[in-house]
ChimeraX commands (.cxc) that place a marker at each C-alpha (Angstrom):
marker #1 position 151.06,130.40,153.19 radius 0.5
marker #1 position 154.27,129.92,155.79 radius 0.5
marker #1 position 154.15,133.52,156.54 radius 0.5
marker #1 position 150.39,133.79,156.97 radius 0.5
marker #1 position 150.47,130.82,159.58 radius 0.5
marker #1 position 153.26,132.57,161.44 radius 0.5
marker #1 position 151.65,135.64,161.63 radius 0.5
marker #1 position 148.41,134.66,162.69 radius 0.5
marker #1 position 149.79,132.03,165.13 radius 0.5
marker #1 position 152.01,134.59,166.93 radius 0.5
marker #1 position 148.79,136.99,167.15 radius 0.5
marker #1 position 146.64,134.12,168.28 radius 0.5
marker #1 position 149.45,132.85,171.20 radius 0.5
marker #1 position 149.80,136.65,172.13 radius 0.5
marker #1 position 146.07,137.00,172.32 radius 0.5
marker #1 position 144.55,133.99,174.13 radius 0.5
marker #1 position 146.54,132.98,177.22 radius 0.5
marker #1 position 145.06,129.35,177.08 radius 0.5
marker #1 position 146.91,128.72,173.82 radius 0.5
marker #1 position 150.17,129.64,174.96 radius 0.5
marker #1 position 150.11,127.26,177.66 radius 0.5
marker #1 position 148.84,124.55,175.23 radius 0.5
marker #1 position 151.24,125.42,172.35 radius 0.5
marker #1 position 154.36,126.03,174.28 radius 0.5
marker #1 position 157.18,127.13,172.25 radius 0.5
marker #1 position 154.93,128.71,169.65 radius 0.5
marker #1 position 154.16,125.79,167.20 radius 0.5
marker #1 position 150.67,126.27,166.76 radius 0.5
marker #1 position 150.07,125.35,162.82 radius 0.5
marker #1 position 151.89,122.32,161.20 radius 0.5
marker #1 position 153.71,123.09,158.08 radius 0.5
marker #1 position 151.65,121.73,155.71 radius 0.5
marker #1 position 148.39,123.31,153.85 radius 0.5
marker #1 position 145.53,122.28,151.83 radius 0.5
marker #1 position 144.35,123.93,148.61 radius 0.5
marker #1 position 141.38,122.91,146.56 radius 0.5
marker #1 position 138.92,124.14,143.88 radius 0.5
marker #1 position 135.27,124.51,143.74 radius 0.5
marker #1 position 134.80,122.99,139.99 radius 0.5
marker #1 position 131.54,124.86,138.11 radius 0.5
marker #1 position 130.28,126.53,141.09 radius 0.5
marker #1 position 130.02,130.25,140.96 radius 0.5
marker #1 position 131.04,132.83,143.45 radius 0.5
marker #1 position 127.63,133.57,144.55 radius 0.5
marker #1 position 126.52,129.91,144.38 radius 0.5
marker #1 position 129.17,129.53,147.37 radius 0.5
marker #1 position 127.60,132.70,149.24 radius 0.5
marker #1 position 124.13,131.15,148.78 radius 0.5
marker #1 position 124.86,127.85,150.24 radius 0.5
marker #1 position 126.65,129.50,153.59 radius 0.5
marker #1 position 124.07,131.93,154.13 radius 0.5
marker #1 position 121.52,128.98,153.90 radius 0.5
marker #1 position 123.30,126.56,155.90 radius 0.5
marker #1 position 121.14,127.06,158.94 radius 0.5
marker #1 position 117.93,126.62,157.16 radius 0.5
marker #1 position 119.20,123.22,155.97 radius 0.5
marker #1 position 119.85,122.24,159.62 radius 0.5
marker #1 position 116.37,122.90,160.60 radius 0.5
marker #1 position 114.97,120.42,157.65 radius 0.5
marker #1 position 117.42,117.44,159.39 radius 0.5
marker #1 position 114.60,116.96,161.48 radius 0.5
marker #1 position 112.15,116.20,158.42 radius 0.5
marker #1 position 114.55,113.50,157.18 radius 0.5
marker #1 position 112.70,110.54,155.41 radius 0.5
marker #1 position 114.11,107.68,153.43 radius 0.5
marker #1 position 112.07,106.53,150.42 radius 0.5
marker #1 position 113.18,103.77,148.17 radius 0.5
marker link #1:1,2 radius 0.2
marker link #1:2,3 radius 0.2
marker link #1:3,4 radius 0.2
marker link #1:4,5 radius 0.2
marker link #1:5,6 radius 0.2
marker link #1:6,7 radius 0.2
marker link #1:7,8 radius 0.2
marker link #1:8,9 radius 0.2
marker link #1:9,10 radius 0.2
marker link #1:10,11 radius 0.2
marker link #1:11,12 radius 0.2
marker link #1:12,13 radius 0.2
marker link #1:13,14 radius 0.2
marker link #1:14,15 radius 0.2
marker link #1:15,16 radius 0.2
marker link #1:16,17 radius 0.2
marker link #1:17,18 radius 0.2
marker link #1:18,19 radius 0.2
marker link #1:19,20 radius 0.2
marker link #1:20,21 radius 0.2
marker link #1:21,22 radius 0.2
marker link #1:22,23 radius 0.2
marker link #1:23,24 radius 0.2
marker link #1:24,25 radius 0.2
marker link #1:25,26 radius 0.2
marker link #1:26,27 radius 0.2
marker link #1:27,28 radius 0.2
marker link #1:28,29 radius 0.2
marker link #1:29,30 radius 0.2
marker link #1:30,31 radius 0.2
marker link #1:31,32 radius 0.2
marker link #1:32,33 radius 0.2
marker link #1:33,34 radius 0.2
marker link #1:34,35 radius 0.2
marker link #1:35,36 radius 0.2
marker link #1:36,37 radius 0.2
marker link #1:37,38 radius 0.2
marker link #1:38,39 radius 0.2
marker link #1:39,40 radius 0.2
marker link #1:40,41 radius 0.2
marker link #1:41,42 radius 0.2
marker link #1:42,43 radius 0.2
marker link #1:43,44 radius 0.2
marker link #1:44,45 radius 0.2
marker link #1:45,46 radius 0.2
marker link #1:46,47 radius 0.2
marker link #1:47,48 radius 0.2
marker link #1:48,49 radius 0.2
marker link #1:49,50 radius 0.2
marker link #1:50,51 radius 0.2
marker link #1:51,52 radius 0.2
marker link #1:52,53 radius 0.2
marker link #1:53,54 radius 0.2
marker link #1:54,55 radius 0.2
marker link #1:55,56 radius 0.2
marker link #1:56,57 radius 0.2
marker link #1:57,58 radius 0.2
marker link #1:58,59 radius 0.2
marker link #1:59,60 radius 0.2
marker link #1:60,61 radius 0.2
marker link #1:61,62 radius 0.2
marker link #1:62,63 radius 0.2
marker link #1:63,64 radius 0.2
marker link #1:64,65 radius 0.2
marker link #1:65,66 radius 0.2
marker link #1:66,67 radius 0.2
view
């Protein structure tokens, strides 16, 4: 993970000048990383969820609490 973060950090700092100014010294990422599993969720379920995120946001206007 450190290798990937090092390569991406270097590339980002080379490409975007405003990042070079903010992260002087080249320390873009922290040393840690996060990893998680999705349980009993299939790859197709994740793909469908990502594709339909915009549609779910449109439904937020019709939010109702019933009880």
